[in-house]
N, C-alpha and C positions, 0 to 999 in steps of 0.2 A: 378539361373535359375531352374525352376521346372522340374520334370521328364517329364511332358507332353510337355512342350516347347522344351526340349532337343530331345524328340522323333520326334516332328514336324520338327525341324531343320535338324535332321539326315535324315528324309524322303525327305526333299527338296534337301539336298545335294546328296543323292543317285540318285534322279531323274535327277539332273544336270549332274552327271558323267555318268550315264547310257546313257543319251541323247548325250553326247559328243562322247562316243564310238560308239553309233548306227549311228550317223550322219556322222562321219568321218572315222570309222573303226579303229581298233587298230593301223594300220600302217599310219594313217593320222593325228593322234593327235600330237600336237606340241612336246610332250616329247618322242615321239617314237624313239627307237634306234633298228636297225636290230640286233645289238650285244651289250650287256652291257659291253663294253670293260673296262671302268674305274672301274666299280664295281668289275669285275673279277680280274683286276690287283691288286686292293687293298686287296681283299680277299686272293689272292695267297700269297701276302707278309706277311700275318698274320700266315701262316703255320698251319691253323686249322686242327684238326683231322677230319676224314671222318664222325664220329658220332656226331660232334658238333651240337647242336641245333641252327638252323639259322632261323630267321624270317625276311621276307621282308615286311615291313609295307607300305601300299599303292602300293603294287607290281602290282596289276591289271593284265594287259595283257603283262607285261614286259617279255622279254626273259631271264632275269637274272635267273629265276628259272630253265629254260631249261639248262643253262650252269652249274648251281650247280649240277643238277642231272647227267649231262654228266661227271662232274668232280668227281663223286663218293660220294657226300654228301648224307647221308641217313636219315637225320632228318631235313627236310625243310618245313617251313610253309609260306604261303602267305596270308596276310590280306588285304582286300580292302572293301570299302563301295559299290563299283559298282558290282552288280551281273553279269552284262553284261561283264565286263572286266575279272572277274574270270572265267566265263564260256568259254570265248575265250581262255584263257590259258589252262584250263582243256581239252578242245577239241584238242588243239594243241599238248599237251603232251600225250594224250591218257589215257585209263583206267588203264594201268599198272604202271604209274608213282606213286611212293610213296611220295605223297605231301599232307600236311594238308592244305586244303583250308578254310580260315576263312572269312566268310562274316559278317562284323561288322563295326561299327563306332569306330575308334580307341580311341576316347575320352571317350566312355562309355564302351569299351571292358575291361574285367577284366582278365588279364593273370593268368593262373593256373599253370605256370611253369616258369623256368628261361631259358634264351637263351644265348648261347655263343657268338652270333653275332646278333645285331639289325641293319638292313640295311634300310635306308630311302633315296631314291632319289626323292626329290621334293614333300614331304608331309608337312614337318614342315613349309616351307615358305608360305603355304596357310593359316596358322593360324595367323591372324592379331590381334586378341583379346588377351590381356595379360593373362587373366584367362585361355584361351584355350592353350596358349603357355606353361603356367606353368603346366597345367594338363598333357600335352604331355610330358614335361620334367620329371615330377614326375613319370609318367608311365614308361618312358624309364629307369630312374634311378633304379626303383624297379624291372624291368623285366630282366635286363642284369645281367648275372651271375658274381660272383666274384671269380676268375678273368674272364673277358669277354670283348667284344669289341662292339663299335657302329661305323657305317659308315654313315655319313650324307652328303647330297648334297642339297644346297639351291641356289636360285638365288644370284649372287654376287651384290655388291652395284651398279654396272653399268648395271645390268640385267634389264629385263622388270619390270614395276611397276604393270602389270596385266597379267594374264594368264588364258586362257579358260573363259574369261569374268569376272574373279574375281580379286580383289586386292590381292597383295602378300607382304610379308615382305622380305627384302633383307639383307644379312649378309656378313661380311668379316670374316676371320679366327679368328681375335681377339675377335669379338663379340660371335661367336659360342663357342670359348674357355671359355669365361666367363659364357655363359648360361649353357653349359654342366658341367662346374666346380661346378655350384650351386647344382647339384644333384650327385656329387661324381665321375664324369668322367674326366679324364685328356686327353687333346688332344695331340697326339704324332706325328701327321703328318697333313699337310694341303696343298692343291693345288688348282689350278684354271683350269677350263675346259671351252672351248667355244663350246657348243653344237649347231649343225646346225639342225634346224627343217626340216621336210619334204618339207616345202615351201621355204627353203633356208635362213631363218632368223637365225642370230647368237645370241645365248643366253648364256651369261657368267654365269658360276656356280662356287660356292665355295664348295670344298670338304674337309671334315675333318675325321680323324680316331681318335677315343678316346678309352681309356681303363679304366676299373674299377680296383681298387686295391684289392689285396688279403685280405680277412677278417683277422683281428688281432686275 
């Protein structure tokens, strides 16, 4: 795919997600959670230091960043393709919140540092093209510190086949273990969650926690 085509696709994707947030508001989209309970639970079990660099990819308007700031984490970044979603979160937290807001397409974004935790709730499953999936995994594998962690949540095999009008890929723990293992991450925990959307629909998710090994 050429650079011009990539730019055009990213522009179309941004317009799609901006429209989703503008038409339904942050609390009306299907992935909305008033409190990112599972994410916070998993982060707490890792016992990360307060200055651990954390990035929430596809974080958008999620309240996960609010909780991280409240918990005392001082090096938090949120990346999203939707400027509307990021602006919602920025306004909610206020100007004093020390957060790096990254407006970018994850697939073309070039990390300039390593992260002790890569968090992704519901981005990876929107990548249905194998080349895009591999590009995501390669980026994750290179961006996570050694040692470091990744927390991933995708639709489970019995989850919806489409979300926000787009097709999705669905994964069980075994498949996520295989995919993450291909870029040097070892899954150390996995679980299932049944997320209830604002409209009352149940969406099964697969969650995994993976870690990188210390460099030799």
